[in-house]
ZAMARGU-4260 file (C-alpha; in steps of 0.2 Angstrom, whole numbers, plus 5000, padded with zeros to 4 digits):
<rodrens>
0) 5001/5000/5000 | 5014/5012/5001 | 5013/5015/4982 | 4995/5018/4985 | 4997/5030/4999
5) 5006/5043/4988 | 4991/5046/4980 | 4977/5060/4982 | 4960/5064/4977 | 4946/5078/4979
10) 4927/5076/4973 | 4922/5093/4985 | 4925/5103/4971 | 4932/5097/4955 | 4938/5080/4954
15) 4956/5081/4954 | 4971/5069/4958 | 4987/5071/4963 | 5002/5058/4967 | 5015/5065/4976
20) 5015/5083/4972 | 5012/5082/4954 | 4993/5085/4949 | 4986/5073/4937 | 4978/5076/4918
25) 4962/5065/4922 | 4956/5066/4905 | 4937/5070/4899 | 4921/5075/4909 | 4916/5057/4907
30) 4932/5049/4912 | 4933/5060/4927 | 4914/5053/4931 | 4921/5035/4930 | 4935/5039/4943
35) 4923/5049/4953 | 4910/5035/4954 | 4926/5024/4961 | 4930/5034/4974 | 4913/5037/4982
40) 4913/5019/4982 | 4927/5019/4996 | 4937/5004/4991 | 4921/4993/4986 | 4920/4987/4969
45) 4909/4992/4958 | 4903/4982/4945 | 4901/4986/4927 | 4883/4990/4925 | 4883/5003/4940
50) 4897/5012/4931 | 4887/5011/4915 | 4872/5017/4924 | 4883/5034/4933 | 4889/5038/4916
55) 4875/5037/4904 | 4859/5032/4914 | 4844/5024/4907 | 4852/5029/4889 | 4869/5023/4885
60) 4878/5023/4870 | 4878/5005/4860 | 4898/5004/4863 | 4898/5009/4882 | 4907/4994/4888
65) 4922/4996/4878 | 4920/5016/4880 | 4921/5011/4900 | 4935/4999/4898 | 4946/5014/4887
70) 4940/5026/4901 | 4949/5014/4912 | 4963/5010/4903 | 4967/5028/4900 | 4965/5031/4921
75) 4978/5016/4924 | 4990/5027/4912 | 4987/5042/4923 | 4987/5034/4939 | 5002/5022/4935
80) 5014/5029/4921 | 5028/5020/4927 | 5019/5001/4927 | 5027/4991/4912 | 5015/4981/4899
85) 5017/4967/4910 | 5015/4976/4927 | 5000/4971/4937 | 4989/4989/4941 | 4990/4991/4960
90) 4978/5006/4961 | 4963/5004/4948 | 4961/4985/4950 | 4950/4973/4941 | 4937/4964/4951
95) 4923/4952/4944 | 4916/4962/4931 | 4920/4976/4938 | 4934/4989/4946 | 4940/4993/4962
100) 4950/5009/4967 | 4963/5008/4982 | 4963/5025/4991 | 4966/5027/5009 | 4954/5035/5020
105) 4969/5049/5020 | 4968/5050/5003 | 4950/5057/4999 | 4945/5074/5003 | 4928/5068/5008
110) 4933/5053/5020 | 4944/5066/5028 | 4929/5079/5028 | 4918/5066/5036 | 4932/5059/5049
115) 4933/5077/5057 | 4914/5081/5057 | 4914/5064/5067 | 4927/5071/5077 | 4919/5087/5082
120) 4901/5076/5085 | 4911/5067/5099 | 4920/5084/5106 | 4904/5092/5108 | 4894/5077/5115
125) 4911/5079/5129 | 4909/5097/5131 | 4923/5103/5120 | 4915/5115/5110 | 4931/5123/5105
130) 4938/5107/5100 | 4923/5103/5090 | 4923/5122/5080 | 4941/5119/5075 | 4938/5102/5069
135) 4922/5108/5058 | 4931/5123/5051 | 4947/5110/5046 | 4932/5100/5039 | 4925/5114/5029
140) 4941/5121/5023 | 4942/5107/5013 | 4929/5109/5001 | 4934/5119/4986 | 4919/5124/4978
145) 4901/5112/4975 | 4905/5093/4976 | 4908/5085/4958 | 4910/5102/4950 | 4909/5103/4930
150) 4905/5082/4930 | 4889/5078/4919 | 4878/5062/4921 | 4869/5055/4932 | 4879/5050/4946
155) 4885/5067/4949 | 4868/5073/4949 | 4863/5061/4964 | 4879/5062/4973 | 4878/5080/4974
160) 4861/5082/4983 | 4869/5070/4997 | 4886/5079/4997 | 4878/5095/4998 | 4866/5090/5012
165) 4882/5085/5021 | 4890/5101/5019 | 4876/5113/5025 | 4874/5100/5039 | 4893/5102/5045
170) 4890/5121/5041 | 4877/5122/5053 | 4886/5112/5066 | 4900/5125/5065 | 4890/5139/5065
175) 4882/5134/5080 | 4898/5132/5089 | 4904/5148/5084 | 4888/5156/5090 | 4892/5145/5108
180) 4909/5151/5109 | 4904/5170/5107 | 4908/5172/5089 | 4890/5178/5086 | 4895/5196/5077
185) 4906/5185/5066 | 4895/5174/5059 | 4880/5185/5054 | 4888/5189/5037 | 4888/5170/5033
190) 4871/5166/5039 | 4860/5182/5029 | 4865/5174/5012 | 4863/5155/5017 | 4847/5159/5024
195) 4841/5168/5007 | 4849/5153/5000 | 4839/5140/5010 | 4822/5150/5015 | 4815/5132/5020
200) 4828/5127/5032 | 4823/5130/5050 | 4840/5127/5056 | 4851/5141/5048 | 4835/5153/5053
205) 4835/5146/5073 | 4855/5151/5072 | 4854/5170/5062 | 4839/5174/5076 | 4851/5167/5090
210) 4866/5177/5082 | 4856/5192/5079 | 4849/5194/5096 | 4865/5191/5105 | 4872/5206/5094
215) 4860/5216/5102 | 4849/5216/5084 | 4832/5209/5093 | 4821/5220/5078 | 4831/5210/5065
220) 4829/5193/5074 | 4810/5195/5074 | 4812/5200/5055 | 4820/5184/5051 | 4807/5172/5059
225) 4793/5181/5049 | 4802/5179/5033 | 4805/5160/5037 | 4787/5159/5043 | 4781/5166/5029
230) 4792/5157/5017 | 4785/5139/5026 | 4767/5144/5024 | 4767/5148/5007 | 4777/5135/4999
235) 4774/5121/5011 | 4758/5127/5021 | 4767/5121/5037 | 4767/5133/5054 | 4789/5133/5058
240) 4792/5120/5071 | 4793/5118/5087 | 4812/5124/5091 | 4810/5139/5082 | 4793/5144/5088
245) 4800/5143/5104 | 4815/5152/5101 | 4807/5167/5093 | 4795/5167/5109 | 4810/5169/5122
250) 4816/5183/5111 | 4799/5192/5114 | 4803/5189/5130 | 4820/5195/5132 | 4824/5179/5141
255) 4841/5182/5149 | 4848/5164/5148 | 4847/5166/5128 | 4863/5177/5131 | 4881/5172/5133
260) 4887/5166/5151 | 4899/5182/5157 | 4913/5173/5160 | 4914/5163/5144 | 4929/5170/5134
265) 4929/5168/5112 | 4941/5155/5110 | 4953/5160/5096 | 4952/5162/5079 | 4958/5145/5069
270) 4974/5147/5060 | 4973/5153/5043 | 4953/5151/5042 | 4946/5154/5025 | 4929/5162/5026
275) 4919/5179/5023 | 4922/5185/5041 | 4937/5188/5051 | 4938/5183/5070 | 4949/5196/5082
280) 4949/5198/5101 | 4937/5209/5109 | 4941/5226/5110 | 4954/5227/5126 | 4954/5209/5126
285) 4972/5202/5126 | 4971/5184/5113 | 4980/5171/5119 | 4997/5173/5109 | 4999/5187/5119
290) 4995/5203/5108 | 4983/5215/5111 | 4971/5218/5097 | 4981/5230/5086 | 4996/5218/5086
295) 5007/5226/5100 | 5014/5214/5112 | 5004/5212/5128 | 5011/5218/5145 | 5022/5229/5133
300) 5020/5246/5125 | 5024/5250/5109 | 5039/5263/5104 | 5033/5277/5111 | 5028/5287/5096
305) 5020/5300/5107 | 5036/5306/5115 | 5045/5307/5097 | 5033/5315/5090 | 5025/5325/5101
310) 5005/5328/5101 | 4998/5327/5086 | 4986/5341/5089 | 4986/5359/5098 | 4973/5349/5111
315) 4990/5337/5115 | 4980/5322/5110 | 4996/5309/5107 | 4998/5301/5090 | 4991/5284/5091
320) 4996/5271/5077 | 4980/5267/5065 | 4975/5248/5060 | 4975/5248/5040 | 4964/5236/5032
325) 4972/5240/5014 | 4970/5225/5004 | 4960/5225/4988 | 4944/5212/4989 | 4947/5194/4986
330) 4941/5188/4967 | 4926/5178/4972 | 4927/5166/4957 | 4946/5161/4961 | 4950/5144/4957
335) 4965/5132/4956 | 4982/5133/4964 | 4979/5122/4979 | 4996/5117/4980 | 5002/5135/4978
340) 4993/5139/4992 | 4998/5124/5002 | 5017/5128/4999 | 5015/5144/5004 | 5004/5141/5018
345) 5016/5132/5026 | 5028/5148/5028 | 5017/5152/5042 | 5019/5141/5061 | 5007/5127/5060
350) 4999/5130/5076 | 4995/5149/5073 | 5008/5157/5084 | 5018/5172/5076 | 5032/5169/5066
355) 5049/5171/5074 | 5055/5181/5059 | 5049/5192/5045 | 5042/5180/5032 | 5045/5185/5015
360) 5037/5176/4999 | 5041/5181/4984 | 5029/5175/4971 | 5033/5176/4952 | 5028/5173/4934
365) 5026/5179/4918 | 5011/5195/4915 | 4993/5188/4915 | 4999/5172/4926 | 4988/5174/4942
370) 5002/5184/4953 | 4992/5198/4962 | 4974/5186/4964 | 4986/5173/4971 | 4993/5184/4981
375) 4976/5195/4987 | 4967/5176/4990 | 4980/5172/5002 | 4981/5187/5010 | 4964/5186/5015
380) 4964/5169/5022 | 4980/5173/5034 | 4974/5191/5039 | 4966/5188/5053 | 4983/5181/5060
385) 4990/5197/5059 | 4979/5210/5070 | 4990/5224/5067 | 4982/5226/5050 | 4985/5225/5032
390) 4996/5237/5021 | 4995/5237/5001 | 5001/5245/4989 | 5004/5243/4970 | 5022/5247/4965
395) 5019/5249/4946 | 5034/5241/4942 | 5028/5235/4927 | 5014/5247/4921 | 5008/5256/4906
400) 5015/5275/4911 | 5032/5266/4914 | 5032/5276/4930 | 5037/5263/4945 | 5032/5270/4963
405) 5048/5275/4971 | 5053/5268/4988 | 5051/5284/4995 | 5033/5286/4990 | 5029/5269/4995
410) 5035/5274/5015 | 5025/5289/5014 | 5009/5283/5008 | 5012/5267/5022 | 5015/5280/5035
415) 5000/5290/5030 | 4990/5271/5034 | 4997/5270/5049 | 4990/5286/5055 | 5006/5297/5055
420) 5000/5316/5052 | 5010/5324/5037 | 5018/5336/5047 | 5028/5321/5056 | 5033/5312/5042
425) 5053/5314/5040 | 5059/5322/5024 | 5074/5308/5020 | 5071/5293/5014 | 5083/5284/5026
430) 5072/5293/5041 | 5056/5289/5034 | 5060/5270/5032 | 5067/5270/5050 | 5051/5278/5057
435) 5040/5265/5047 | 5052/5250/5053 | 5047/5257/5072 | 5030/5256/5070 | 5030/5240/5065
440) 5040/5233/5079 | 5032/5221/5091 | 5017/5223/5080 | 5010/5208/5067 | 5008/5217/5050
445) 5002/5210/5034 | 5011/5217/5020 | 5008/5215/5002 | 5020/5223/4989 | 5011/5221/4973
450) 5020/5222/4955 | 5038/5226/4960 | 5049/5230/4947 | 5066/5224/4957 | 5075/5220/4975
455) 5077/5238/4976 | 5062/5246/4976 | 5056/5232/4988 | 5070/5231/5001 | 5068/5248/5009
460) 5048/5242/5014 | 5054/5228/5024 | 5050/5227/5042 | 5065/5227/5053 | 5056/5214/5067
465) 5048/5198/5068 | 5031/5194/5068 | 5025/5203/5052 | 5022/5192/5034 | 5027/5202/5016
470) 5021/5196/5001 | 5030/5202/4985 | 5022/5200/4967 | 5035/5202/4954 | 5037/5198/4935
475) 5054/5198/4937 | 5064/5185/4948 | 5069/5194/4963 | 5085/5186/4966 | 5093/5197/4977
480) 5078/5196/4989 | 5080/5177/4989 | 5098/5177/4991 | 5102/5194/5004 | 5083/5193/5013
485) 5078/5175/5013 | 5064/5176/5003 | 5054/5161/4998 | 5052/5161/4979 | 5036/5154/4971
490) 5036/5153/4952 | 5019/5152/4944 | 5016/5141/4930 | 5000/5140/4918 | 4984/5132/4926
495) 4982/5112/4926 | 4968/5108/4914 | 4958/5104/4929 | 4961/5120/4937 | 4956/5129/4920
500) 4938/5119/4919 | 4937/5125/4936 | 4940/5142/4933 | 4928/5143/4918 | 4915/5133/4931
505) 4916/5145/4943 | 4912/5160/4930 | 4902/5153/4917 | 4892/5138/4928 | 4897/5121/4928
510) 4881/5117/4920 | 4885/5128/4903 | 4903/5118/4904 | 4895/5101/4905 | 4883/5104/4890
515) 4899/5106/4878 | 4914/5099/4885 | 4923/5098/4867 | 4919/5118/4866 | 4927/5121/4884
520) 4943/5111/4880 | 4946/5120/4865 | 4946/5137/4875 | 4957/5131/4888 | 4970/5125/4875
525) 4969/5144/4864 | 4970/5152/4881 | 4985/5141/4884 | 4978/5139/4902 | 4985/5158/4905
530) 4971/5164/4920 | 4972/5179/4911 | 4966/5174/4894 | 4954/5163/4901 | 4945/5177/4913
535) 4943/5189/4896 | 4936/5175/4886 | 4924/5170/4902 | 4921/5187/4905 | 4915/5188/4883
540) 4906/5173/4885 | 4896/5179/4901 | 4892/5193/4891 | 4883/5184/4880 | 4875/5171/4888
545) 4863/5166/4873 | 4879/5162/4864 | 4886/5143/4865 | 4901/5139/4868 | 4904/5132/4854
550) 4904/5149/4845 | 4914/5157/4857 | 4928/5143/4856 | 4926/5147/4836 | 4931/5165/4839
555) 4945/5161/4848 | 4952/5149/4835 | 4951/5163/4821 | 4960/5174/4830 | 4972/5159/4833
560) 4991/5168/4827 | 4985/5185/4834 | 4980/5190/4853 | 4965/5200/4845 | 4953/5187/4855
565) 4961/5191/4872 | 4957/5209/4875 | 4948/5217/4888 | 4938/5232/4881 | 4944/5248/4889
570) 4951/5239/4903 | 4969/5238/4897 | 4974/5228/4912 | 4964/5215/4907 | 4972/5214/4889
575) 4985/5200/4886 | 4992/5210/4873 | 4995/5226/4883 | 5001/5217/4899 | 5015/5206/4889
580) 5021/5223/4882 | 5026/5230/4899 | 5037/5215/4902 | 5045/5217/4885 | 5049/5235/4886
585) 5058/5235/4901 | 5070/5223/4893 | 5086/5229/4886 | 5087/5230/4866 | 5098/5215/4864
590) 5086/5204/4875 | 5071/5212/4866 | 5077/5207/4848 | 5081/5190/4854 | 5063/5187/4864
595) 5056/5192/4845 | 5066/5182/4836 | 5061/5167/4846 | 5043/5170/4837 | 5052/5162/4820
600) 5055/5148/4829 | 5040/5136/4827 | 5048/5122/4840 | 5041/5118/4855 | 5057/5122/4865
605) 5074/5127/4858 | 5091/5126/4866 | 5103/5140/4872 | 5116/5136/4854 | 5101/5136/4845
610) 5096/5152/4850 | 5112/5159/4849 | 5110/5153/4831 | 5095/5163/4827 | 5098/5177/4835
615) 5118/5177/4826 | 5126/5179/4843 | 5141/5169/4852 | 5134/5154/4865 | 5142/5166/4879
620) 5131/5181/4874 | 5114/5172/4871 | 5116/5164/4887 | 5115/5180/4896 | 5101/5187/4885
625) 5091/5170/4889 | 5094/5174/4907 | 5087/5190/4905 | 5071/5183/4898 | 5070/5170/4910
630) 5071/5181/4924 | 5058/5192/4916 | 5047/5177/4916 | 5045/5179/4896 | 5052/5162/4895
635) 5055/5145/4905 | 5069/5136/4908 | 5059/5119/4908 | 5076/5110/4908 | 5094/5117/4913
640) 5099/5123/4894 | 5082/5122/4886 | 5071/5134/4886 | 5052/5137/4879 | 5039/5151/4877
645) 5019/5150/4884 | 5008/5149/4869 | 5001/5166/4869 | 5018/5174/4872 | 5026/5165/4855
650) 5011/5172/4849 | 5016/5189/4854 | 5034/5187/4849 | 5029/5184/4833 | 5017/5200/4832
655) 5034/5209/4837 | 5044/5201/4825 | 5034/5204/4812 | 5032/5223/4814 | 5050/5227/4821
660) 5060/5217/4808 | 5061/5218/4790 | 5057/5205/4779 | 5076/5201/4774 | 5080/5200/4793
665) 5066/5187/4798 | 5073/5178/4784 | 5090/5178/4788 | 5087/5173/4804 | 5077/5160/4800
670) 5090/5152/4790 | 5105/5155/4802 | 5094/5143/4813 | 5089/5130/4800 | 5108/5130/4794
675) 5113/5129/4810 | 5099/5111/4813 | 5108/5106/4798 | 5127/5106/4800 | 5124/5099/4818
680) 5113/5086/4811 | 5126/5081/4800 | 5139/5081/4814 | 5130/5068/4821 | 5128/5057/4805
685) 5146/5049/4804 | 5143/5045/4823 | 5126/5037/4819 | 5132/5029/4802 | 5151/5028/4800
690) 5158/5025/4782 | 5140/5028/4774 | 5141/5040/4759 | 5138/5058/4766 | 5127/5068/4763
695) 5134/5085/4750 | 5129/5100/4759 | 5131/5118/4755 | 5147/5127/4763 | 5146/5132/4782
700) 5141/5149/4786 | 5157/5158/4795 | 5144/5163/4808 | 5137/5145/4812 | 5144/5136/4825
705) 5135/5119/4825 | 5139/5106/4839 | 5152/5091/4840 | 5150/5076/4845 | 5164/5061/4853
710) 5151/5048/4854 | 5139/5036/4846 | 5125/5039/4861 | 5129/5057/4863 | 5125/5058/4842
715) 5109/5048/4846 | 5104/5058/4862 | 5104/5076/4854 | 5094/5070/4839 | 5082/5062/4849
720) 5081/5077/4859 | 5080/5088/4846 | 5068/5077/4834 | 5052/5089/4836 | 5061/5103/4831
725) 5070/5095/4816 | 5057/5088/4810 | 5046/5108/4813 | 5062/5114/4803 | 5060/5102/4789
730) 5042/5110/4787 | 5048/5128/4791 | 5063/5126/4777 | 5051/5119/4764 | 5038/5134/4769
735) 5051/5148/4766 | 5060/5141/4751 | 5076/5136/4759 | 5074/5120/4748 | 5091/5111/4751
740) 5088/5111/4769 | 5073/5105/4765 | 5078/5086/4759 | 5096/5087/4765 | 5090/5086/4785
745) 5079/5071/4781 | 5094/5063/4770 | 5106/5068/4788 | 5093/5059/4799 | 5092/5043/4790
750) 5102/5033/4802 | 5094/5041/4818 | 5075/5040/4810 | 5079/5020/4807 | 5089/5016/4823
755) 5073/5022/4833 | 5061/5016/4822 | 5053/5033/4821 | 5043/5028/4805 | 5029/5041/4804
760) 5042/5056/4808 | 5055/5049/4794 | 5043/5046/4780 | 5033/5064/4784 | 5051/5075/4781
765) 5056/5064/4765 | 5040/5068/4759 | 5039/5085/4763 | 5059/5087/4756 | 5052/5078/4741
770) 5038/5089/4739 | 5050/5106/4740 | 5063/5098/4729 | 5050/5096/4714 | 5041/5113/4716
775) 5059/5121/4717 | 5065/5109/4701 | 5079/5101/4711 | 5082/5086/4703 | 5098/5081/4715
780) 5085/5084/4728 | 5071/5074/4720 | 5083/5060/4719 | 5089/5059/4736 | 5070/5062/4743
785) 5063/5046/4733 | 5077/5035/4740 | 5074/5043/4757 | 5055/5041/4755 | 5057/5023/4749
790) 5068/5018/4764 | 5055/5026/4776 | 5040/5015/4766 | 5050/5001/4765 | 5052/5001/4787
795) 5034/5002/4785 | 5032/4988/4775 | 5025/4997/4762 | 5037/4986/4750 | 5027/4991/4732
800) 5027/5009/4735 | 5044/5010/4741 | 5049/4998/4726 | 5039/5013/4714 | 5050/5026/4723
805) 5068/5017/4718 | 5062/5015/4702 | 5060/5035/4698 | 5076/5037/4711 | 5086/5027/4698
810) 5079/5033/4683 | 5085/5049/4690 | 5102/5044/4694 | 5104/5038/4677 | 5100/5054/4671
815) 5112/5063/4682 | 5126/5050/4680 | 5129/5047/4699 | 5136/5031/4698 | 5138/5029/4716
820) 5120/5036/4719 | 5113/5023/4706 | 5126/5009/4714 | 5115/5013/4732 | 5096/5014/4723
825) 5099/4996/4715 | 5105/4989/4732 | 5090/4997/4741 | 5079/4990/4727 | 5087/4972/4731
830) 5081/4975/4750 | 5064/4981/4745 | 5060/4966/4733 | 5067/4955/4747 | 5055/4962/4760
835) 5041/4960/4747 | 5045/4941/4744 | 5049/4944/4727 | 5064/4934/4728 | 5072/4933/4709
840) 5070/4950/4709 | 5079/4951/4725 | 5095/4943/4719 | 5096/4950/4703 | 5097/4968/4712
845) 5109/4962/4723 | 5121/4955/4713 | 5118/4971/4703 | 5123/4981/4718 | 5137/4970/4725
850) 5147/4972/4706 | 5142/4990/4705 | 5150/4993/4722 | 5166/4982/4721 | 5169/4992/4706
855) 5167/5009/4715 | 5176/5001/4730 | 5163/5006/4740 | 5164/4996/4754 | 5149/5001/4764
860) 5139/4997/4748 | 5147/4978/4747 | 5144/4973/4764 | 5124/4976/4763 | 5123/4969/4747
865) 5132/4954/4751 | 5121/4952/4767 | 5103/4955/4758 | 5112/4942/4744 | 5113/4930/4758
870) 5097/4933/4765 | 5088/4930/4748 | 5097/4914/4747 | 5090/4908/4764 | 5073/4913/4758
875) 5074/4901/4745 | 5082/4888/4754 | 5100/4887/4745 | 5107/4889/4763 | 5125/4884/4759
880) 5124/4899/4746 | 5117/4909/4759 | 5131/4904/4774 | 5145/4908/4761 | 5138/4925/4757
885) 5134/4930/4775 | 5151/4926/4781 | 5158/4936/4768 | 5147/4951/4773 | 5153/4949/4790
890) 5171/4951/4785 | 5166/4966/4774 | 5154/4975/4786 | 5168/4972/4801 | 5182/4980/4791
895) 5170/4995/4783 | 5162/4998/4803 | 5146/4994/4799 | 5139/4989/4815 | 5120/4991/4808
900) 5121/4977/4796 | 5131/4967/4805 | 5119/4965/4819 | 5105/4962/4805 | 5116/4949/4796
905) 5122/4938/4812 | 5102/4937/4813 | 5101/4931/4797 | 5113/4917/4803 | 5103/4912/4817
910) 5089/4911/4805 | 5097/4898/4794 | 5107/4887/4809 | 5087/4885/4816 | 5080/4881/4801
915) 5094/4868/4799 | 5089/4862/4817 | 5107/4867/4823 | 5099/4874/4839 | 5115/4878/4850
920) 5125/4890/4835 | 5107/4899/4832 | 5105/4905/4849 | 5123/4909/4850 | 5120/4920/4832
925) 5105/4928/4838 | 5114/4932/4857 | 5128/4942/4846 | 5114/4951/4836 | 5106/4956/4853
930) 5122/4962/4858 | 5126/4972/4843 | 5108/4979/4841 | 5110/4985/4859 | 5128/4992/4858
935) 5122/5006/4842 | 5104/5007/4850 | 5095/5000/4835 | 5079/4995/4846 | 5069/4991/4829
940) 5084/4975/4825 | 5083/4970/4844 | 5065/4968/4844 | 5064/4955/4828 | 5080/4948/4835
945) 5069/4944/4851 | 5056/4936/4839 | 5066/4924/4833 | 5077/4920/4847 | 5058/4916/4854
950) 5055/4902/4840 | 5069/4894/4842 | 5068/4892/4861 | 5048/4888/4857 | 5056/4874/4845
955) 5069/4868/4857 | 5054/4863/4871 | 5057/4881/4882 | 5043/4889/4882 | 5043/4901/4896
960) 5061/4905/4888 | 5051/4908/4872 | 5038/4918/4883 | 5051/4929/4890 | 5058/4936/4873
965) 5041/4937/4864 | 5035/4949/4879 | 5051/4957/4878 | 5052/4959/4859 | 5031/4966/4861
970) 5036/4977/4876 | 5049/4985/4862 | 5036/4986/4846 | 5023/4993/4856 | 5036/5006/4863
975) 5036/5013/4844 | 5020/5007/4838 | 5029/4996/4827 | 5016/4984/4815 | 5026/4970/4819
980) 5020/4972/4835 | 5002/4960/4831 | 5014/4945/4825 | 5021/4943/4841 | 5007/4947/4850
985) 4997/4930/4839 | 5013/4920/4846 | 5010/4924/4862 | 4992/4921/4860 | 4996/4903/4854
990) 5006/4900/4871 | 4996/4895/4886 | 4992/4910/4898 | 5006/4912/4910 | 5004/4925/4923
995) 5006/4941/4915 | 5002/4939/4898 | 4985/4945/4895 | 4990/4961/4903 | 5006/4962/4890
1000) 4992/4959/4875 | 4982/4972/4884 | 4995/4987/4884 | 5001/4984/4867 | 4991/4993/4852
1005) 4984/4984/4841 | 4981/4987/4821 | 4964/4992/4816 | 4957/4992/4799
</rodrens>
């Protein structure tokens, strides 16, 4: 169960899940319904029929069972991504014809809630009202909105009813305990909207009446009773119950027993309590933490400000520090950020005691990511822990006017908020800071410094003594604040998909999202899960409640490639383009240029050397500019030395480069980047395909600094890391008219695509290069691209198409007179015919290719031709000739360093010995082939040899050894989606099932028509 204990699940709000600190993407609303249904069973099996009812009710689709199994399979992959194809599920397990989700009680927020409510009942029964109140506060704090927010279907509807009832019952118990503890003043603000929302709920009316009466508001208490009575009579035709009528009569009689006991002292507020009310100590009383109501230490006095400043007015009245409350209003539709709130919440002592030092939280992130919203929300949650008050200032570090607030302006504003008369404020900044810090000494004050530009703007505003909390937000990384002042940094990222949906649901309503889940998903994706963009689109949707969400999504899609859909009307602070511009204008000129040039790069991320090539800079200079962009949160370093732009920042960069750079400069920058990719891939080529014919490149420009490689592994790793960017580069080169790069880049990646079996990418890029070469009339590029496309088709098992492309390439090689290219095409034709089963043509072309390679002295080609000829002979049953060719092939291949085909040749030798009944020799050749494949990273070859080795083991009477080889082969083919997975699966199907075979076959993808 240790593995299971790493999970946390939530149903009290949006359905969410975490593994450790990482939130999981739970997929579509229907898929989350499946998870919710299993969670609500609380560790008991859920039959398939009940699960279908939970998702679709009485009208399930025809393929309901298949769809459910797909949802379960996807959830298992999300919950256990590290589970291998033969691993037993440990979290979501099959039981009979249904499923069971293993979740410990403390791993589900509903279970925690119910446990705390039960403990509170016991505490209340034992007379511990304060303990019961604390438990109920903690229980209710676990709710993040309406239960199962955004989920469709019958289960969600029925479950919400009883879950809402449990929430309301717990809330009534908590309000009752608070009133019993003397907090009647504070609960009134909560009770008014609750009674309005539940006009027939008598217990809420009773609590409101009692709280109002104890607060000296007898008339309002009686009016509340009349309102509830009128609703009950009108709606149900009944009078209020005995309890409510009795309270009404006692209030009329001014029963003194209704008032709290004189000796009762209100319990301190629950640390970190969220909610609309803030509990403070009564006027003149000292809270249990030893501070007075204004936050000064009980039994001691604050600094003698009166003596320091003299009388504040002619009557001699001494200056008394005020208790400011400057926080902006909390956002009522705040959504998500639970991990971040937990993290910053841990900065304060859990027991509610004052912090022993000045606590500084520095919240950073790109514009529009929600820094200020989070800071204000958290500040409201913890404000009751700082009885000295709250100070707030917008430092305007990134303001459209460019006029950042100076430290002395900010300090003077704080002194004014603290009640210092204007004539008592010193003239110099140092004196102002000294006075400010003296006023905060021995007081507990929360200070929110919003939108800071840099550390120097913030430092004078920090208190000098412990007990205070400072929250700073900035688009810059305040490294100096972290290093010099011990600030705790928190960088905000885009919202998770679930949080983004929750944000929309809170603004638009869960029913509207549930009615059009695809449109909601599209809006979330196009907004890049950026809170500001989501808020702007949600505001537009709210302004047009009759518009379907699909129409809103279409509007956002139509503006894809610009930020026009994310303007906030007349409020510049809600215009994404304007918000981005404030960060952009704060950059140095070289950093701004690099940022906008990054808008030309279409790949998912970019390395520091590639960025240097794009900008035409030395790597060291580029790294400095990348660091500046990262500090400004305009760029994210998601892995050391690799950077990515948020989707909307990418659009903004593309807009800026289109406006600020000439077409010639844009084309030169793109050409520099494409040339760098091409020459770096070419530097990897000889390490991946040693001794193979090099692809002729255009001369390397002087300012191009491609990477260099020293080992086969590093060359392969670079290609794998850059694969998405290299594929995009081919398409960009074709679109921009850089034809030479468009066909040469797939050509130099030939060996990488083959070794890693990236057949789809191989075919895509080769065809793109072929189209570009033909459009430009580049016959050399066309011939090379035809051969590359044929190689990809051959590896995809599309042999007839491969043969057709090779014959076209052969015609072009004859036309150009390129003998080496002609010999290569002829050898490849022999290979294609061989795998197509046309053995006579395979022998013919293999012999022709062999002769041409020997004449040209092409050792690489000669070894391949001998291996292909030997393979053809063994398929024809001419084993002696096959063995002769293959032994000669091994000599040539090893001399030329062609380890690829050496592994293939050893595999063919193993097959011949298998057919001749030589079990030991066959196994020996296959194992040597495996060692060779693994040495060079040929996963495709490794999978095939493992399949053959399994055949030998089975024929040798070793079914378990065969099973192990085939399972390993299937895992490899499934990893790459290789079509040969089906053949291996069929072999496993013919064996009696072992304990894990069914799971392996279920995990590997099946081919469909």
